[in-house]
C-alpha positions, 0 to 999 in steps of 0.5 A, spaced: 740 687 281 733 684 283 730 688 278 734 686 272 733 679 274 725 680 274 726 684 267 730 678 264 726 673 267 719 676 265 722 677 258 724 670 258 717 667 260 714 672 255 718 669 249 716 662 251 709 663 251 709 667 245 713 661 242 708 656 245 702 660 242 706 660 235 707 653 235 700 651 237 698 656 231 702 652 226 701 645 228 693 646 228 693 651 222 688 647 218 683 646 224 683 654 225 682 655 217 676 650 217 673 653 223 674 660 219 671 657 213 665 654 217 664 661 221 664 664 214 659 660 211 655 660 217 655 668 216 654 668 209 648 663 209 645 668 215 646 674 210 643 671 204 637 668 208 636 675 212 636 679 205 631 673 202 634 672 195 630 667 191 637 664 189 639 662 196 633 660 199 633 652 200 627 649 202 630 642 204 637 640 206 638 636 200 638 642 195 643 645 200 647 639 199 647 639 192 648 647 191 654 646 196 657 641 191 657 645 185 
């Protein structure tokens, strides 16, 4: 009987933890998406800088800001 109680309580706790993580992911979805987009842009800039294409080499931050607005 004790093993049965441990199994049920473990399943209940794991269900609560999964539910809490899911609710936090739903609540902060926009923050997660912005973080992902920021990371993706950072990686894309590093890759463009690494390969040194002339179209993506910006000398100052003003040029970069103007290109991002397009």
